[in-house]
C-alpha positions as CSV (number, residue, x, y, z in Angstrom):
1,M,-8.4,37.6,19.9
2,L,-5.3,36.8,17.8
3,L,-3.0,38.0,20.6
4,S,-4.9,35.8,23.1
5,L,-4.6,32.8,20.9
6,Q,-0.8,33.4,20.4
7,Q,-0.4,33.8,24.2
8,R,-2.2,30.6,24.8
9,N,-0.1,28.7,22.2
10,N,3.2,30.1,23.7
11,C,2.3,29.9,27.4
12,D,-0.2,27.1,28.0
13,D,1.5,23.8,28.6
14,R,-1.5,22.0,27.2
15,T,-0.8,23.2,23.6
16,I,3.0,23.0,23.4
17,G,2.9,25.2,20.3
18,E,3.0,23.3,17.1
19,L,4.6,20.2,18.5
20,F,1.3,18.3,18.7
21,L,0.5,19.1,15.0
22,L,4.0,18.1,13.9
23,M,3.7,14.7,15.8
24,I,0.3,14.0,14.2
25,D,1.7,14.6,10.7
26,E,4.5,12.1,11.3
27,L,2.2,9.3,12.3
28,A,0.8,7.4,9.4
29,D,-3.0,7.0,9.4
30,I,-4.2,3.4,9.3
31,T,-7.6,2.8,7.7
32,F,-10.3,0.8,9.4
33,S,-10.2,-1.8,6.6
34,H,-6.4,-2.2,7.0
35,A,-6.7,-2.5,10.8
36,L,-9.5,-5.1,10.4
37,Q,-7.5,-7.0,7.9
38,L,-4.5,-7.2,10.3
39,I,-6.8,-8.4,13.1
40,I,-8.3,-11.1,10.9
41,E,-4.9,-12.3,9.7
42,I,-3.6,-12.6,13.3
43,M,-6.7,-14.4,14.3
44,L,-6.3,-16.9,11.5
45,Q,-2.7,-17.5,12.4
46,M,-3.7,-18.2,16.0
47,I,-6.5,-20.5,15.0
48,Q,-4.1,-22.4,12.7
49,E,-1.4,-22.7,15.5
50,R,-3.9,-23.6,18.2
51,F,-5.8,-26.2,16.4
52,G,-3.1,-27.5,14.1
53,L,-5.0,-26.8,10.9
54,S,-3.3,-27.3,7.5
55,D,-3.4,-24.5,5.0
56,S,-6.2,-26.3,3.1
57,Q,-8.2,-26.7,6.2
58,L,-7.7,-23.0,7.0
59,D,-8.7,-22.0,3.5
60,E,-11.9,-24.1,3.9
61,F,-12.6,-22.4,7.2
62,V,-12.2,-19.0,5.7
63,A,-14.4,-19.9,2.7
64,S,-17.1,-21.2,5.0
65,F,-16.9,-18.0,7.1
66,I,-17.2,-15.8,4.0
67,G,-20.0,-17.9,2.7
68,R,-22.1,-17.1,5.8
69,L,-21.7,-13.4,5.5
70,P,-24.2,-11.1,3.8
71,I,-23.8,-11.0,0.0
72,S,-22.6,-7.4,0.0
73,Y,-19.8,-8.3,2.4
74,Q,-18.9,-11.4,0.3
75,H,-18.5,-9.2,-2.8
76,A,-16.3,-6.7,-0.9
77,L,-14.1,-9.4,0.5
78,Q,-13.8,-11.1,-2.9
79,L,-12.7,-7.9,-4.5
80,R,-10.0,-7.4,-1.9
81,T,-8.6,-11.0,-2.0
82,S,-8.6,-11.2,-5.8
């Protein structure tokens, strides 16, 4: 079984030996929360640019949005923004 595995790793073009594992180790993992944060930041920038909102208007928009979320989400967001 070990010889078969070794042969597959060395001969099968789909595995390319350890190259796949080495590439995966080089890529940084991005967490879901970080990805979501990036998406929201970009969305807010686009809203501000598109509608010409001032910083205070954008802050009011964000506060209103957070205020409409469930309490557990509000607490999670408040912890992250503090």
